[in-house]
Structure formats: structure tokens, C-alpha cells
C-alpha positions in Angstrom: 124.9 56.7 123.9 125.5 57.5 120.0 125.2 61.0 118.4 126.1 62.2 114.8 126.3 66.1 114.3 127.0 67.5 111.2 127.8 71.3 111.1 127.9 72.1 107.6 128.2 70.4 104.1 131.0 71.2 102.4 130.1 69.5 99.1 127.6 67.6 97.3 128.3 64.7 95.3 125.2 64.0 93.0 124.6 60.3 92.7 122.3 57.8 90.8 120.3 55.0 92.3 121.6 53.1 89.0 125.1 52.6 90.7 124.0 51.8 94.1 124.5 48.2 95.3 124.4 46.6 98.4 127.5 46.6 100.9 131.2 45.4 99.5 131.9 42.4 101.0 135.1 44.3 102.3 133.5 46.0 104.9 133.5 44.7 108.2 130.5 43.9 110.7 130.3 47.2 112.4 130.8 48.7 109.0 127.7 46.7 107.9 125.9 47.5 111.0 126.0 51.3 109.8 126.1 51.0 106.1 123.5 50.0 103.7 125.2 50.3 100.5 127.5 51.8 98.1 127.7 53.8 94.9 130.4 53.3 92.4 132.2 56.2 91.4 134.8 57.3 89.0 137.1 58.2 92.4 135.8 54.8 94.1 133.2 54.0 96.4 131.3 56.1 98.3 129.1 54.1 101.1 125.9 55.3 102.2 125.3 55.8 106.1 121.8 54.3 107.2 120.0 56.7 109.5 117.5 53.8 110.5 120.7 51.9 111.6 122.1 54.2 113.7 119.2 54.3 116.1 120.2 53.6 119.4 118.0 50.8 119.7 119.0 49.2 116.3 122.7 49.6 117.6 122.1 47.8 120.8 120.3 44.8 118.8 123.5 44.3 116.8 125.5 43.8 119.9 128.5 45.2 118.0 129.6 48.2 119.8 130.0 47.5 123.4 133.2 45.9 124.6 132.1 42.5 124.0 131.3 43.3 120.4 134.5 44.5 119.8 136.2 41.3 121.2 133.9 39.2 119.1 134.8 41.3 115.8 138.5 41.2 116.6 138.0 37.5 116.9 136.4 37.0 113.8 138.5 39.2 111.8 141.6 37.1 113.0 139.8 34.0 111.8 139.0 35.1 108.8 142.4 36.7 107.9 143.6 33.3 109.0 141.3 31.4 107.0 142.1 33.4 103.9 145.8 32.8 104.6 145.3 28.9 104.5 143.4 29.2 101.5 146.1 30.9 99.9 148.8 28.8 100.9 146.7 25.7 100.0 145.9 27.4 96.5 149.9 28.2 95.7 150.6 24.5 96.6 148.5 23.2 94.3 149.6 25.7 91.4 153.2 24.5 92.1 152.3 20.7 92.2 149.7 20.6 89.2 152.6 21.5 86.5 
């Protein structure tokens, strides 16, 4: 079961549709399953929560929020980090040996 409770709005941030863009590539798969984009503001990014994506049937379809989904995301995140590390080592090696 998923729920979202908002007891009050503390402040409003006006945004323009012209500064909205898709989800940043830095969001993990669980975050991408909940957010549908971001606004670039002077203070940083503000992600937009998708009410449609919060529907329980939609969350079940993603298979990201059960225990298996969490394990899968952890493996994927670890594999991505290892691949990034290997690429970084490779580019450092190429830079050092191309001089």
C-alpha cells in the first residue's frame, strides 16, 4: 500500500513550463518511477512528482518497490558504479600514456 499525505503547503514556488525538462540522468530507477521531470531553478533542480505514477497499479507494474525490486536496483546501482569506475580508470590510463 502506498500513500501520500499533505497536511499543508508551507510555500509555493512559481515555475514556468519553459524551464521543465525530463528526468535528470542522475535519478535512480526508483526515483524515475515516481518523478516525471525537473525544473531548473537558480537554487538547483526541483523534481516534479507524478501523481499518475503514484497509482498503486502503476507502482506494482514497475516491480521496483517490492523486496525483489529493491535487490535488483541495488545490483544495478552497484554494477553501474563499477562500470563507471572501469571507464574512469581506462580514460586515466589513456591520458597518461598518450603523452
